[in-house]
C-alpha positions, 0 to 999 in steps of 0.5 A: 500500499505504501509503495503505490502512494509514494509513487503517486506522490512522487509523480505529482511532485515531479509534475509540479517542480519539473526539472528544478529539483534533483535527487539530492534534496529529495533524498535529504528530505527523506533522510536516506542515501542513494542506496536506500539506507537511512541517514543519521541526521545531525541531531542524532549524531553522537557528537551532539549527545550532551554529556552527563559527566566530565572526567580526567584521564589518569591512565593512558589508553590506545584504541584497539578498535575503530569505535574506541577512544585514544587519550593521554594522561591529563586529557579531559573526557566528556562521558555521554554513557555510563552503564550501571555499577555492576557493568562499569568496565566500559564507558562511552564519551567524547574526546575532542571531535571523536566519540567512542568507548574507553575503559572506565578505570582509565579516568576519574570523574571530577565529581569523585573524591580526588586521589591522595596525590591530587589531594596533596597537590591541592593542599599545596596549592591552597597553602601557596594561595594563603601565602600570596594573600599575606604578602605585601603589595607592590605599592607597599614594597615601593613605599618601604624602599624594598622594591625599586622600579628598574629604569633599563628594560622598563616600558617607557609609559610605565616608567614615566608613570611610576617616576612622575616625569615627562622624560626619563632622568637617564635621557635628561642627564645624558643629553645635558652632558653630551650637549656640553662635552660631546663635540668629539669624533664619533660621539654615537658611533664609538663605544665607551668603556664597558665597566663605566657603562655598567656602573652608570646603568647600576646608578640609574637603576638604583634611582640615583643620578650619577655625577657625570662631571667626574674625571672618569666620565669626562675622559670617557665621553663615549660611555655616556652616549653608549648608555643613552643608546643602551637605554633605547635598545632595551626598551621593550617597545621601541621609541617609534613603537612596533605598532607604527613600524610598517607606517614609518617604513612606508613613509620613508620609502616615498620618493619626494622629499616634501611628501616624505616629510609630510608622511613622516610627520603624520605618522609621528603624530600617531605616537602614544603620549609617552613616546611623543614629546 
């Protein structure tokens, strides 16, 4: 009875739609393939079955069949089928986009009491959290003079905010010194004595302004210019910033001098306030 009814329905449907419809949407609507086998629609697919529990892997397992899951210790499994307690040898779950069976002994449910080893780790973590709560804040350490903000290697905006200055003291001191004593050969090309550079760096990092008028620095003027270069070199974000690098590169590649100057000026205007003074 069903076959004649279906044949009559399809004949009428063909007369209505003519050649505007092919086999594919018809088979999809009937949820069968071209061999007459019923399709598993998306709503019924195992990957869309909601999980009833979550578990973490405590024992590695390699699939022995195509309907089994493979996983490593520490992986997370979404359990979608748990047989009764008397038959708990195999569970079914999801790992990523894979659905399959796995030995229940290889996982521990998150709702279960943690193993002694895991409990010990949690106790240690709780102890560390309590210790961190008792530690004084960064601001209090600064007030006590225990913690000092470094100068070299510190973000320019952060350093200016912490110091309350418009220009880093190291640059102000070095530029004043070079303006007075820097009329020498290769002031920014030649390098100074390494020990003098490191001594000056330590002074500024210790929030002390060194006395650059000492003979040791007057006789080694390049150490001051080298310190200035070192400061710029160690900025986490360069003076012209990584964000504007491509715009600066495009601007300086313009052929016309006047247009190049205008383009560079436009990019400079986009620098953040700490980088644009």
